[in-house]
Kinemage of the C-alpha trace (Angstrom):
@kinemage 1
@onewidth
@group {chain A} dominant
@subgroup {mainchain}
@vectorlist {calphas} color= white
{ca unk a 1} P 0.614 13.679 -45.729
{ca unk a 2} L 4.120 13.972 -47.206
{ca unk a 3} L 2.786 15.822 -50.236
{ca unk a 4} L 0.844 18.223 -48.021
{ca unk a 5} L 3.980 18.965 -45.996
{ca unk a 6} L 5.913 19.726 -49.180
{ca unk a 7} L 3.197 22.114 -50.306
{ca unk a 8} L 3.228 23.912 -46.927
{ca unk a 9} L 7.000 24.364 -47.190
{ca unk a 10} L 6.568 25.594 -50.739
{ca unk a 11} L 3.999 28.198 -49.664
{ca unk a 12} L 5.528 29.312 -46.338
{ca unk a 13} L 9.169 28.289 -46.579
{ca unk a 14} L 11.206 25.467 -45.027
{ca unk a 15} L 10.983 27.060 -41.564
{ca unk a 16} L 7.185 26.868 -41.441
{ca unk a 17} L 5.765 25.781 -38.051
{ca unk a 18} L 3.076 23.057 -38.108
{ca unk a 19} L 0.203 23.863 -35.717
{ca unk a 20} L -2.425 21.232 -36.497
{ca unk a 21} L -3.178 18.389 -38.915
{ca unk a 22} L -6.341 16.460 -39.702
{ca unk a 23} L -7.670 14.058 -42.320
{ca unk a 24} L -11.271 14.007 -43.585
{ca unk a 25} L -13.380 12.904 -46.573
{ca unk a 26} L -14.774 15.287 -49.165
{ca unk a 27} L -17.622 14.521 -51.540
{ca unk a 28} L -19.539 11.297 -51.871
{ca unk a 29} L -22.875 10.365 -50.356
{ca unk a 30} L -23.148 9.776 -46.610
{ca unk a 31} L -19.370 9.551 -46.423
{ca unk a 32} L -19.165 6.896 -49.173
{ca unk a 33} L -17.230 7.382 -52.350
{ca unk a 34} L -15.561 10.566 -51.131
{ca unk a 35} L -11.877 11.360 -51.404
{ca unk a 36} L -9.513 11.592 -48.452
{ca unk a 37} L -8.183 15.089 -47.824
{ca unk a 38} L -5.255 16.010 -45.571
{ca unk a 39} L -5.397 19.495 -43.993
{ca unk a 40} L -2.380 21.111 -42.322
{ca unk a 41} L -2.484 24.377 -40.361
{ca unk a 42} L 0.896 26.139 -40.306
{ca unk a 43} L 2.447 29.523 -39.612
{ca unk a 44} L 5.728 31.338 -40.156
{ca unk a 45} L 8.258 31.293 -37.280
{ca unk a 46} L 8.963 35.026 -37.024
{ca unk a 47} L 7.525 38.459 -37.707
{ca unk a 48} L 10.238 39.069 -40.351
{ca unk a 49} L 8.347 36.835 -42.772
{ca unk a 50} L 4.862 37.531 -44.128
{ca unk a 51} L 2.422 36.855 -41.294
{ca unk a 52} L 0.370 34.246 -43.128
{ca unk a 53} L -0.993 30.899 -42.171
{ca unk a 54} L -1.342 28.281 -44.831
{ca unk a 55} L -3.345 25.157 -45.155
{ca unk a 56} L -2.091 22.705 -47.729
{ca unk a 57} L -4.367 19.901 -48.880
{ca unk a 58} L -3.087 16.884 -50.743
{ca unk a 59} L -4.696 13.575 -51.601
{ca unk a 60} L -3.844 10.353 -49.811
{ca unk a 61} L -1.609 7.667 -51.283
{ca unk a 62} L -4.538 6.101 -53.167
{ca unk a 63} L -4.244 8.907 -55.736
{ca unk a 64} L -7.176 11.177 -54.902
{ca unk a 65} L -7.168 14.696 -56.290
{ca unk a 66} L -5.548 17.354 -54.185
{ca unk a 67} L -7.485 20.265 -52.757
{ca unk a 68} L -6.145 23.712 -53.471
{ca unk a 69} L -3.974 25.276 -50.793
{ca unk a 70} L -4.974 28.516 -49.233
{ca unk a 71} L -3.235 31.228 -47.231
{ca unk a 72} L -5.022 32.939 -44.350
{ca unk a 73} L -3.799 36.258 -43.054
{ca unk a 74} L -2.922 36.308 -39.407
{ca unk a 75} L -0.619 37.589 -36.731
{ca unk a 76} L 1.346 35.954 -33.937
{ca unk a 77} L -1.786 36.108 -31.789
{ca unk a 78} L -3.491 33.857 -34.328
{ca unk a 79} L -0.770 31.271 -33.869
{ca unk a 80} L -1.086 31.506 -30.094
{ca unk a 81} L -4.855 31.094 -30.325
{ca unk a 82} L -4.488 28.073 -32.568
{ca unk a 83} L -1.883 26.600 -30.236
{ca unk a 84} L -4.187 27.087 -27.231
{ca unk a 85} L -7.013 25.433 -29.122
{ca unk a 86} L -4.789 22.448 -29.935
{ca unk a 87} L -3.748 22.185 -26.265
{ca unk a 88} L -7.379 22.295 -25.196
{ca unk a 89} L -8.271 19.596 -27.696
{ca unk a 90} L -5.470 17.397 -26.376
{ca unk a 91} L -6.585 17.852 -22.772
{ca unk a 92} L -10.154 17.050 -23.755
{ca unk a 93} L -9.045 13.862 -25.490
{ca unk a 94} L -6.930 12.832 -22.462
{ca unk a 95} L -9.951 13.355 -20.207
{ca unk a 96} L -12.097 11.223 -22.499
{ca unk a 97} L -9.457 8.480 -22.522
{ca unk a 98} L -9.227 8.550 -18.716
{ca unk a 99} L -13.005 8.251 -18.392
{ca unk a 100} L -13.019 5.388 -20.864
{ca unk a 101} L -10.281 3.540 -18.949
{ca unk a 102} L -12.132 4.004 -15.636
{ca unk a 103} L -15.320 2.728 -17.247
{ca unk a 104} L -13.489 -0.318 -18.637
{ca unk a 105} L -11.984 -1.086 -15.211
{ca unk a 106} L -15.407 -0.831 -13.588
{ca unk a 107} L -16.936 -3.093 -16.239
{ca unk a 108} L -14.070 -5.568 -15.817
{ca unk a 109} L -14.613 -5.713 -12.062
{ca unk a 110} L -18.323 -6.200 -12.538
{ca unk a 111} L -17.677 -8.992 -15.023
{ca unk a 112} L -15.243 -10.688 -12.620
{ca unk a 113} L -17.661 -10.341 -9.730
{ca unk a 114} L -20.840 -11.513 -11.410
{ca unk a 115} L -21.637 -13.554 -8.290
{ca unk a 116} L -21.625 -10.399 -6.120
{ca unk a 117} L -25.146 -8.912 -5.958
{ca unk a 118} L -25.589 -5.232 -6.658
{ca unk a 119} L -26.451 -4.580 -2.993
{ca unk a 120} L -22.973 -5.800 -1.987
{ca unk a 121} L -20.967 -4.317 -4.833
{ca unk a 122} L -20.092 -1.153 -2.901
{ca unk a 123} L -18.736 -3.273 -0.042
{ca unk a 124} L -16.859 -5.403 -2.568
{ca unk a 125} L -15.213 -2.327 -4.109
{ca unk a 126} L -14.221 -1.048 -0.664
{ca unk a 127} L -12.548 -4.359 0.211
{ca unk a 128} L -10.534 -4.207 -3.004
{ca unk a 129} L -9.501 -0.629 -2.216
{ca unk a 130} L -8.264 -1.895 1.159
{ca unk a 131} L -6.047 -4.382 -0.743
{ca unk a 132} L -8.117 -7.406 0.200
{ca unk a 133} L -7.497 -10.111 -2.411
{ca unk a 134} L -10.370 -10.421 -4.897
{ca unk a 135} L -10.930 -14.103 -4.166
{ca unk a 136} L -11.062 -13.418 -0.425
{ca unk a 137} L -13.432 -10.469 -0.911
{ca unk a 138} L -15.840 -12.568 -2.975
{ca unk a 139} L -15.654 -15.340 -0.397
{ca unk a 140} L -16.495 -12.935 2.436
{ca unk a 141} L -19.428 -11.413 0.595
{ca unk a 142} L -20.764 -14.844 -0.380
{ca unk a 143} L -20.853 -15.762 3.311
{ca unk a 144} L -22.608 -12.496 4.172
{ca unk a 145} L -25.132 -13.033 1.382
{ca unk a 146} L -26.048 -16.495 2.649
{ca unk a 147} L -26.981 -15.171 6.079
{ca unk a 148} L -29.179 -12.255 4.994
{ca unk a 149} L -32.513 -11.903 3.240
{ca unk a 150} L -32.988 -9.659 0.213
{ca unk a 151} L -34.436 -6.903 2.374
{ca unk a 152} L -31.566 -7.144 4.864
{ca unk a 153} L -29.032 -6.950 2.017
{ca unk a 154} L -30.410 -3.517 1.167
{ca unk a 155} L -29.734 -2.298 4.710
{ca unk a 156} L -26.195 -0.935 4.693
{ca unk a 157} L -25.802 -1.138 8.459
{ca unk a 158} L -26.767 -4.795 8.567
{ca unk a 159} L -24.331 -5.653 5.761
{ca unk a 160} L -21.492 -3.798 7.470
{ca unk a 161} L -22.155 -5.516 10.793
{ca unk a 162} L -22.239 -9.015 9.288
{ca unk a 163} L -19.172 -8.298 7.182
{ca unk a 164} L -17.284 -7.062 10.246
{ca unk a 165} L -18.182 -10.295 12.038
{ca unk a 166} L -16.921 -12.416 9.140
{ca unk a 167} L -13.646 -10.473 8.871
{ca unk a 168} L -13.072 -10.691 12.635
{ca unk a 169} L -13.611 -14.455 12.495
{ca unk a 170} L -10.638 -14.700 10.108
{ca unk a 171} L -8.233 -13.050 12.593
{ca unk a 172} L -7.159 -15.362 15.449
{ca unk a 173} L -6.315 -13.452 18.627
{ca unk a 174} L -3.261 -14.321 20.698
{ca unk a 175} L -3.802 -11.776 23.426
{ca unk a 176} L -1.089 -9.858 25.296
{ca unk a 177} L 2.013 -11.305 26.934
{ca unk a 178} L 0.779 -13.019 30.095
{ca unk a 179} L 3.063 -13.304 33.108
{ca unk a 180} L 1.487 -16.474 34.395
{ca unk a 181} L 4.560 -18.697 34.696
{ca unk a 182} L 5.917 -20.384 37.832
{ca unk a 183} L 6.891 -18.078 40.680
{ca unk a 184} L 10.553 -17.086 40.467
{ca unk a 185} L 10.820 -17.950 36.763
{ca unk a 186} L 10.884 -15.119 34.265
{ca unk a 187} L 8.680 -15.101 31.179
{ca unk a 188} L 10.934 -14.859 28.096
{ca unk a 189} L 9.588 -13.262 24.924
{ca unk a 190} L 11.589 -12.575 21.749
{ca unk a 191} L 10.745 -10.270 18.844
{ca unk a 192} L 11.885 -11.268 15.340
{ca unk a 193} L 11.153 -9.980 11.873
{ca unk a 194} L 12.455 -8.336 8.695
{ca unk a 195} L 14.542 -5.190 8.744
{ca unk a 196} L 12.861 -1.825 9.165
{ca unk a 197} L 9.583 -3.017 10.689
{ca unk a 198} L 10.078 -1.276 14.052
{ca unk a 199} L 11.155 -4.108 16.382
{ca unk a 200} L 13.324 -1.950 18.638
{ca unk a 201} L 10.644 0.707 19.119
{ca unk a 202} L 8.016 -1.977 19.724
{ca unk a 203} L 10.108 -3.766 22.351
{ca unk a 204} L 10.669 -0.431 24.099
{ca unk a 205} L 6.888 0.135 24.162
{ca unk a 206} L 6.340 -3.308 25.682
{ca unk a 207} L 9.063 -2.790 28.280
{ca unk a 208} L 7.660 0.608 29.263
{ca unk a 209} L 4.123 -0.756 29.487
{ca unk a 210} L 5.006 -3.649 31.807
{ca unk a 211} L 7.444 -1.582 33.871
{ca unk a 212} L 5.477 1.654 34.274
{ca unk a 213} L 1.863 0.505 34.039
{ca unk a 214} L 1.904 -3.113 35.164
{ca unk a 215} L 4.618 -2.464 37.803
{ca unk a 216} L 6.581 -5.540 36.745
{ca unk a 217} L 10.323 -6.173 36.819
{ca unk a 218} L 11.486 -6.124 33.213
{ca unk a 219} L 14.871 -6.923 31.685
{ca unk a 220} L 16.055 -6.199 28.138
{ca unk a 221} L 18.538 -8.204 26.072
{ca unk a 222} L 19.609 -7.334 22.554
{ca unk a 223} L 21.487 -9.454 20.049
{ca unk a 224} L 21.207 -6.738 17.397
{ca unk a 225} L 24.888 -5.823 17.302
{ca unk a 226} L 24.874 -5.278 13.533
{ca unk a 227} L 23.451 -1.787 13.947
{ca unk a 228} L 25.182 0.390 16.528
{ca unk a 229} L 22.347 2.893 16.311
{ca unk a 230} L 19.858 0.199 17.359
{ca unk a 231} L 21.888 -0.627 20.485
{ca unk a 232} L 22.223 3.054 21.381
{ca unk a 233} L 18.496 3.564 20.848
{ca unk a 234} L 17.596 0.684 23.149
{ca unk a 235} L 20.117 1.862 25.761
{ca unk a 236} L 18.427 5.271 25.757
{ca unk a 237} L 15.010 3.682 26.262
{ca unk a 238} L 16.375 1.440 29.040
{ca unk a 239} L 17.755 4.453 30.929
{ca unk a 240} L 14.492 6.358 30.620
{ca unk a 241} L 12.277 3.549 31.915
{ca unk a 242} L 14.955 2.340 34.341
{ca unk a 243} L 15.326 -1.273 33.242
{ca unk a 244} L 18.563 -3.291 32.867
{ca unk a 245} L 19.896 -3.980 29.372
{ca unk a 246} L 22.480 -6.546 28.288
{ca unk a 247} L 24.125 -6.765 24.861
{ca unk a 248} L 25.174 -10.276 23.815
{ca unk a 249} L 27.262 -11.514 20.890
{ca unk a 250} L 26.737 -15.279 20.920
{ca unk a 251} L 24.134 -17.894 21.882
{ca unk a 252} L 26.244 -18.787 24.923
{ca unk a 253} L 26.240 -15.193 26.132
{ca unk a 254} L 22.482 -15.077 25.604
{ca unk a 255} L 22.015 -18.121 27.841
{ca unk a 256} L 24.121 -16.482 30.564
{ca unk a 257} L 22.218 -13.178 30.302
{ca unk a 258} L 18.847 -14.923 30.621
{ca unk a 259} L 20.160 -16.858 33.618
{ca unk a 260} L 21.239 -13.638 35.355
{ca unk a 261} L 17.771 -12.134 34.817
{ca unk a 262} L 15.724 -15.101 36.013
{ca unk a 263} L 14.538 -13.105 39.006
{ca unk a 264} L 12.705 -10.734 36.640
{ca unk a 265} L 9.016 -11.025 35.780
{ca unk a 266} L 9.626 -10.527 32.063
{ca unk a 267} L 12.677 -10.720 29.789
{ca unk a 268} L 12.326 -9.166 26.342
{ca unk a 269} L 14.855 -10.129 23.642
{ca unk a 270} L 15.449 -7.763 20.718
{ca unk a 271} L 16.893 -9.356 17.589
{ca unk a 272} L 18.513 -7.999 14.449
{ca unk a 273} L 16.340 -7.611 11.382
{ca unk a 274} L 16.750 -10.398 8.878
{ca unk a 275} L 15.705 -10.577 5.249
{ca unk a 276} L 13.438 -13.572 4.712
{ca unk a 277} L 15.662 -14.681 1.833
{ca unk a 278} L 18.911 -14.483 3.832
{ca unk a 279} L 19.178 -18.150 4.807
{ca unk a 280} L 22.570 -17.816 6.534
{ca unk a 281} L 21.446 -14.995 8.832
{ca unk a 282} L 18.178 -16.764 9.607
{ca unk a 283} L 20.102 -19.893 10.609
{ca unk a 284} L 22.264 -17.720 12.849
{ca unk a 285} L 19.166 -16.227 14.475
{ca unk a 286} L 17.713 -19.703 14.950
{ca unk a 287} L 20.831 -20.752 16.872
{ca unk a 288} L 20.256 -17.885 19.346
{ca unk a 289} L 16.582 -18.779 19.814
{ca unk a 290} L 17.242 -22.492 20.176
{ca unk a 291} L 19.776 -21.740 22.923
{ca unk a 292} L 17.170 -20.188 25.250
{ca unk a 293} L 13.852 -21.427 23.813
{ca unk a 294} L 11.722 -18.340 24.554
{ca unk a 295} L 8.211 -18.865 25.900
{ca unk a 296} L 6.847 -16.643 23.139
{ca unk a 297} L 8.272 -15.556 19.773
{ca unk a 298} L 6.481 -12.597 18.220
{ca unk a 299} L 6.925 -11.951 14.498
{ca unk a 300} L 6.907 -8.186 13.894
{ca unk a 301} L 5.539 -7.147 10.486
{ca unk a 302} L 4.876 -3.769 8.933
{ca unk a 303} L 1.344 -3.145 7.688
{ca unk a 304} L 2.871 -1.029 4.892
{ca unk a 305} L 4.430 -4.114 3.245
{ca unk a 306} L 2.948 -5.820 0.207
{ca unk a 307} L 0.910 -9.011 0.515
{ca unk a 308} L 3.635 -11.032 -1.188
{ca unk a 309} L 6.306 -9.737 1.168
{ca unk a 310} L 4.156 -10.522 4.200
{ca unk a 311} L 3.411 -14.058 3.011
{ca unk a 312} L 7.105 -14.722 2.467
{ca unk a 313} L 8.059 -13.297 5.883
{ca unk a 314} L 5.363 -15.298 7.679
{ca unk a 315} L 6.549 -18.505 6.055
{ca unk a 316} L 10.287 -18.026 6.690
{ca unk a 317} L 10.067 -16.668 10.235
{ca unk a 318} L 7.423 -19.222 11.104
{ca unk a 319} L 10.158 -21.820 10.647
{ca unk a 320} L 11.994 -20.172 13.557
{ca unk a 321} L 9.099 -20.897 15.881
{ca unk a 322} L 7.254 -17.577 15.677
{ca unk a 323} L 3.734 -18.214 16.934
{ca unk a 324} L 2.370 -14.681 17.300
{ca unk a 325} L 2.249 -11.619 15.065
{ca unk a 326} L 2.644 -7.923 15.862
{ca unk a 327} L 1.586 -5.498 13.126
{ca unk a 328} L 3.299 -2.102 13.196
{ca unk a 329} L 2.808 1.239 11.414
{ca unk a 330} L -0.956 1.029 11.044
{ca unk a 331} L -0.949 4.827 10.839
{ca unk a 332} L 1.167 4.635 7.666
{ca unk a 333} L -0.693 1.824 5.877
{ca unk a 334} L -2.424 2.491 2.555
{ca unk a 335} L -4.702 -0.544 2.888
{ca unk a 336} L -5.258 -3.042 5.675
{ca unk a 337} L -6.431 -6.024 3.654
{ca unk a 338} L -2.906 -7.460 3.470
{ca unk a 339} L -3.155 -8.157 7.211
{ca unk a 340} L -5.956 -10.631 6.532
{ca unk a 341} L -3.840 -12.480 4.014
{ca unk a 342} L -0.861 -12.645 6.374
{ca unk a 343} L -2.732 -14.087 9.369
{ca unk a 344} L -4.599 -16.489 7.112
{ca unk a 345} L -1.409 -17.797 5.470
{ca unk a 346} L -0.394 -19.713 8.602
{ca unk a 347} L -1.867 -20.484 11.999
{ca unk a 348} L -0.414 -17.503 13.862
{ca unk a 349} L -2.279 -15.362 16.332
{ca unk a 350} L -2.364 -11.592 16.582
{ca unk a 351} L -0.837 -10.207 19.775
{ca unk a 352} L -0.300 -6.443 19.361
{ca unk a 353} L -0.655 -3.611 16.865
{ca unk a 354} L 1.169 -0.278 16.853
{ca unk a 355} L 0.233 3.000 15.218
{ca unk a 356} L 2.894 5.604 15.996
{ca unk a 357} L 6.293 6.236 17.576
{ca unk a 358} L 5.351 7.331 21.106
{ca unk a 359} L 6.661 5.167 23.975
{ca unk a 360} L 4.867 3.640 25.883
{ca unk a 361} L 1.773 4.768 23.960
{ca unk a 362} L 0.783 3.910 20.385
{ca unk a 363} L 0.545 0.188 21.075
{ca unk a 364} L -2.580 -1.877 21.716
{ca unk a 365} L -3.498 -5.490 22.178
{ca unk a 366} L -4.588 -6.813 18.797
{ca unk a 367} L -8.353 -7.336 18.826
{ca unk a 368} L -9.970 -8.979 15.835
{ca unk a 369} L -13.115 -6.838 16.063
{ca unk a 370} L -11.130 -3.578 16.042
{ca unk a 371} L -8.992 -4.684 13.131
{ca unk a 372} L -12.062 -5.823 11.182
{ca unk a 373} L -13.688 -2.424 11.594
{ca unk a 374} L -10.429 -0.773 10.572
{ca unk a 375} L -10.402 -2.808 7.350
{ca unk a 376} L -14.016 -1.803 6.701
{ca unk a 377} L -13.221 1.891 7.166
{ca unk a 378} L -14.811 2.343 10.583
{ca unk a 379} L -11.389 3.226 12.011
{ca unk a 380} L -11.726 2.615 15.801
{ca unk a 381} L -8.037 2.172 16.647
{ca unk a 382} L -6.701 5.106 14.667
{ca unk a 383} L -9.509 7.276 16.024
{ca unk a 384} L -8.384 6.471 19.569
{ca unk a 385} L -4.772 7.109 18.593
{ca unk a 386} L -5.646 10.514 17.119
{ca unk a 387} L -7.692 11.398 20.205
{ca unk a 388} L -4.814 10.575 22.532
{ca unk a 389} L -2.441 12.599 20.355
{ca unk a 390} L -4.681 15.670 20.547
{ca unk a 391} L -4.861 15.604 24.349
{ca unk a 392} L -2.710 18.303 26.039
């Protein structure tokens, strides 16, 4: 190659522009015994020099004979044509590489899922696309396979129905907040969770629902004094739905605020977002919760989070006494399989799901059957949400 480059520079000058290179064998029988030849296509950089294109051929390092160089007459359009051809060749090769990679991925998945019959492989691929863990997907399909005959496995509708049943069975339902306590004693529910999951908006939706639709007396308390914007946002919601709001700074103040609202039907406590790795702030939050011992503690999680983040949050906030889960931002999620992993990690029940910013809309009681069909691409909840959005 180095010798060929020197010959090109000797023929066309040191400013020669290399357009294309290739190596091939010449002579021999059926490609054996031939000599390696290096071919370089080059051109001059400007019209001021002779408009020629040279190809220099030199032997490889093993000492083969060199092929004679040759000059081909051409113009700048020839260089442009050659450059376009090179670009096309590169694009073609990239396309071939992409197809090869996709084929290798498909073969790898098939090799890893040898226990998944061909009739269920499409369902298996869909579960993976929904970010369901591979082990969990294989487990689900193994259970479906056991309950169906070979003929039933070939019926797509039957497979989907059985799979939806198995997925729903993995999601324990907690139901909505129930105001079934002793008369004259308020039900106290707190919302906790990581930062940025939508706790304040969710608590406003709950307050509006129970106040405007259930006709209940609702009180709001916030201990989220770290973000002034969060307090202002909740104050705005409280004014709109006409419910009292108290801002507290210490566990003692929280106890007093709950005591003053005991005549209410429902007291909702908004808390500051806490990182699951921030032990000091979590201990501080625990002190607030221990002071009033809420009847229900709902862990608010975003369905856009990764499976690892959800597992970590479930574990850390579960230590605070969270016994129910609210999943938010279903309308923004890329895949819903991570929800399965989160509810399976610990024994926590699903209470609500949200799928938008509208108050008091865009919140529903979490139903395992709906969520299962959402994971399988049948989309019942988001379809209802879109329908309500399109209404005048």
